[in-house]
C-alpha positions in Angstrom: 8.2 -10.4 -10.8 5.6 -8.5 -8.8 2.4 -7.5 -10.6 0.4 -4.7 -9.0 -3.2 -3.9 -9.5 -4.4 -0.3 -8.8 -8.1 0.0 -9.5 -8.2 3.8 -8.7 -4.8 5.3 -9.7 -4.0 9.0 -9.5 -1.7 11.8 -10.6 -0.2 13.1 -7.3 1.0 16.6 -6.7 2.9 17.2 -3.5 3.8 20.6 -2.2 6.2 21.2 0.7 5.1 24.2 2.7 6.5 25.8 5.9 3.0 25.7 7.5 -0.6 25.5 6.4 -2.6 28.6 7.2 -6.2 28.5 6.1 -7.4 31.5 4.2 -3.9 32.7 3.4 -1.6 32.5 0.4 0.9 29.7 1.1 4.1 29.6 -0.8 5.5 26.2 -1.5 9.2 25.5 -0.9 9.2 22.3 -3.0 6.9 20.6 -5.5 6.7 17.1 -7.0 4.5 15.3 -9.5 4.3 11.5 -9.2 2.2 8.7 -10.4 0.0 7.7 -7.5 -2.1 5.0 -6.0 -1.1 2.3 -3.5 -0.4 -0.4 -6.1 1.5 2.1 -8.3 3.7 2.9 -5.3 4.4 -0.8 -4.7 5.5 -1.0 -8.3 7.7 2.1 -7.9 9.3 0.7 -4.8 9.9 -2.6 -6.4 11.5 -1.0 -9.5 13.6 1.2 -7.2 14.9 -2.0 -5.6 16.0 -3.2 -9.1 13.3 -5.8 -9.4 10.9 -6.3 -12.3 7.3 -5.2 -11.9 4.2 -4.8 -14.1 1.6 -2.2 -13.1 -2.0 -3.0 -14.1 -4.2 0.1 -13.9 -7.2 1.8 -15.6 -6.0 5.1 -17.2 -8.0 7.8 -19.0 -7.6 11.3 -20.2 -4.5 13.6 -20.0 -3.8 12.7 -16.3 -3.8 9.0 -17.2 -1.4 9.5 -20.1 1.0 11.4 -17.8 0.8 8.7 -15.2 1.9 6.1 -17.8 4.7 8.4 -19.0 6.0 8.9 -15.4 5.9 5.1 -14.7 7.7 4.3 -18.0 10.4 6.8 -17.0 11.0 4.8 -13.8 11.4 1.6 -15.7 8.0 0.1 -14.9 6.1 -1.9 -17.4 2.5 -0.5 -17.6 -0.4 -2.7 -18.6 -3.0 0.1 -19.1 -6.7 -0.5 -19.3 -8.2 2.3 -21.3 -11.3 3.9 -19.6 -13.6 6.7 -20.7 -13.2 8.8 -17.5 -10.1 10.9 -16.7 -7.7 9.5 -14.1 -8.0 11.5 -10.8 -5.6 14.1 -9.6 -4.7 14.3 -5.9 -3.0 17.0 -3.9 -0.8 16.6 -0.7 0.5 19.4 1.4 3.5 18.5 3.5 4.3 20.9 6.3 7.8 21.3 7.7 6.6 20.0 11.1 5.7 16.7 9.5 2.0 17.2 9.2 0.5 16.0 6.0 -2.8 17.2 4.5 -4.2 15.2 1.5 -7.0 16.0 -0.9 -8.0 12.9 -2.8 -10.4 13.1 -5.8 -13.0 10.4 -6.3 -11.8 9.2 -9.7 -13.8 7.9 -12.7 -16.6 5.5 -12.7 -15.8 2.2 -14.4 -18.3 0.5 -16.7 -19.0 -3.2 -16.5 -17.0 -3.7 -19.7 -14.0 -1.8 -18.2 -14.2 -3.8 -15.0 -14.1 -7.1 -16.8 -11.2 -5.9 -19.0 -9.3 -4.9 -15.9 -9.8 -8.5 -14.5 -8.8 -10.0 -17.8 -5.7 -7.9 -18.0 -4.6 -9.1 -14.6 -5.1 -12.7 -15.7 -3.2 -12.3 -18.9 -0.2 -10.5 -17.3 0.1 -12.6 -14.2 1.3 -15.8 -15.8 5.0 -15.2 -14.8 4.3 -13.2 -11.6 5.6 -14.3 -8.2 3.1 -12.1 -6.4 0.1 -10.0 -7.3 -0.3 -7.0 -5.0 -3.9 -5.5 -5.1 -3.9 -2.2 -3.4 -6.1 0.8 -2.6 -9.7 1.9 -2.7 -12.2 0.7 -5.3 -13.3 3.3 -7.9 -17.0 4.1 -8.5 -18.7 1.3 -10.3 -16.8 -1.6 -8.7 -18.7 -3.5 -6.0 -17.0 -4.4 -2.7 -16.9 -8.0 -3.9 -14.5 -7.1 -6.8 -11.3 -7.8 -4.8 -12.8 -11.1 -3.7 -13.3 -12.1 -7.4 -9.7 -11.0 -8.1 -8.3 -13.1 -5.3 -10.3 -16.2 -6.4 -9.1 -15.8 -10.0 -5.5 -15.4 -8.8 -5.6 -18.6 -6.8 -7.2 -20.5 -9.6 -4.2 -19.4 -11.7 -1.8 -20.5 -8.9 -0.5 -17.1 -8.1 0.0 -15.7 -4.6 -1.8 -12.5 -3.8 -1.4 -9.7 -1.3 -4.3 -7.4 -0.5 -4.0 -3.9 0.9 -7.5 -2.4 1.2 -10.0 -1.7 3.9 -13.7 -1.7 4.8 -16.2 -3.9 3.0 -13.8 -4.7 0.2 -11.4 -6.3 2.7 -14.0 -8.2 4.6 -15.6 -9.6 1.4 -12.2 -10.8 0.2 -11.2 -12.6 3.4 -13.2 -15.8 2.7 -11.2 -16.2 -0.6 -8.1 -16.6 1.6 -5.7 -13.9 0.4 -2.1 -14.9 1.1 -1.3 -11.6 2.8 -3.4 -8.7 4.0 -1.8 -5.5 5.0 -4.1 -3.3 7.2 -2.8 -0.3 9.1 -3.9 0.1 12.7 -7.1 2.0 11.9 -8.1 -0.5 9.2 -7.4 -3.3 11.6 -9.6 -1.8 14.3 -12.4 -1.1 11.8 -12.3 -4.7 10.5 -12.8 -6.2 14.0 -15.1 -3.4 15.2 -13.4 -2.4 18.4 -10.6 0.0 19.5 -6.9 -1.2 19.8 -5.1 0.1 22.8 -2.1 -2.2 23.0 0.1 -4.3 20.8 -1.7 -7.4 22.2 -5.0 -5.9 21.0 -3.5 -5.7 17.5 -2.2 -9.3 17.7 -5.7 -10.6 18.7 -7.3 -8.5 15.9 -4.9 -9.9 13.4 -5.7 -13.4 14.6 -9.4 -12.7 13.9 -8.6 -11.7 10.3 -6.8 -15.0 10.0 -9.8 -16.8 11.4 -11.9 -15.2 8.7 -9.6 -16.4 6.0 -6.4 -14.3 5.7 -3.4 -16.6 5.6 -0.9 -13.9 6.8 -1.5 -10.5 8.4 1.1 -7.8 8.0 -0.2 -4.9 10.2 1.4 -1.5 10.3 1.0 0.2 13.7 2.5 3.5 12.6 5.2 4.9 14.8 4.7 1.8 17.1 6.1 -0.6 14.5 4.8 -3.5 12.5 3.3 -6.9 13.3 3.4 -10.1 11.4 1.0 -13.0 12.2 1.0 -16.2 10.2 0.9 -20.0 10.6 4.7 -19.9 11.1 4.5 -17.6 14.1 4.1 -14.0 15.3 6.7 -11.3 15.1 6.9 -7.6 16.1 9.3 -5.1 14.7 10.4 -1.5 14.9 12.6 0.8 12.9 14.5 3.9 14.0 13.6 7.0 12.0 15.8 10.0 12.2 13.3 12.5 10.8 9.9 12.3 9.1 9.7 14.2 5.8 6.7 12.6 4.2 4.7 9.5 5.0 3.1 9.4 1.6 3.5 5.9 0.2 5.5 4.6 3.2 3.1 1.7 3.8 3.3 0.8 0.1 7.1 0.8 0.2 6.8 -1.4 3.2 4.6 -3.9 1.4 7.0 -3.9 -1.5 9.9 -4.6 0.8 8.0 -7.5 2.4 7.2 -9.1 -1.0 10.7 -8.6 -2.4 12.1 -10.5 0.6 9.8 -13.5 -0.1 6.6 -12.4 1.7 7.0 -14.6 4.8 8.8 -14.8 8.1 10.9 -12.3 10.2 13.4 -11.5 7.4 10.6 -10.3 5.2 9.2 -8.2 8.1 12.6 -6.7 8.6 12.7 -5.8 4.9 9.3 -4.2 5.2 10.4 -2.1 8.2 13.5 -1.0 6.5 11.7 0.1 3.3 8.9 1.9 5.2 11.4 3.8 7.5 13.5 4.9 4.5 10.4 6.1 2.6 9.3 8.5 5.4 12.6 10.3 5.2 12.2 11.1 1.5 10.2 13.9 -0.1 6.7 13.4 -1.4 6.1 9.8 -2.5 9.7 9.1 -3.5 10.4 5.4 -3.1 13.7 4.2 -1.4 16.5 2.6 -3.3 18.8 0.0 -1.6 21.2 2.8 -0.8 18.5 4.5 1.3 17.9 1.5 3.6 19.4 1.2 7.0 19.0 -2.5 8.2 20.9 -1.6 11.4 18.0 0.6 12.5 15.5 -2.4 12.4 14.7 -4.6 15.3 12.5 -7.8 14.9 11.5 -10.1 17.8 9.3 -13.1 18.4 8.9 -11.9 22.0 5.9 -9.7 21.2 5.4 -6.9 23.8 1.6 -7.5 24.1 1.2 -5.2 27.0 2.9 -2.2 25.3 0.4 0.6 24.9 0.0 2.0 21.4 1.0 5.7 21.3 -2.6 6.5 20.3 -5.6 4.3 20.9 -7.0 3.3 17.5 -10.7 3.1 17.0 
């Protein structure tokens, strides 16, 4: 079972539009409403794969009630933490050319009592979890050290934990030795404080995160592929994508694929790549099912192309 923690969930509305012209009336060709937040998406991808998952998240107001209803409809167990503020609503505009514009609301501010209840709910629901996946930004009211506290509590309970966040929240959690951290290229560059121009730069940056405490680094390099760095070795992988429809939630689907496959080694990296590639070919934040995966499009190697330039220097 994969238990997910989403401190700042959302109700996501995605509109597909031919193009985005500022100041004009834009008529959508498609519309979706989905429960949102990085941890929520990991739960959705896990459930789509036919695996059990429990989503722990603070919910408030009418948007929060709708998020819970949508998750239940997808077969996901919801461990809701009631909060006074209303759950945020986000908007994504997906253009036909593959360009995505997102408008993310800040979300409610959690009180000290709500924060502690969130931690206690994770503790009580994680007893039979194989993994805890903590994902996304922290809402107002939560200090950058909140994830560090969660990692420490998970390890005390003997549960493996994967962390997908960035900035001070990531850096403060590293000394607690999260089992997996999943930065994208921009987050990896921010964490080490320098640009990444090649795959080798990304390998060295991942090594630095491991030196600060991360046990395994699963780094998404966008169109350039993914990198896995752990005690067992370093692997690089790519996945062929026929057409990009929406990249909303693709990284979250990738993390779910990695954890579903055991959360370690090249086979788990291949699963991550397959899930991420399948997700970008689906509308909005739809998560892939096993039928959507194309394992034959995935390539994983221990011969990491360290001199390969990234398609765009990340800073």
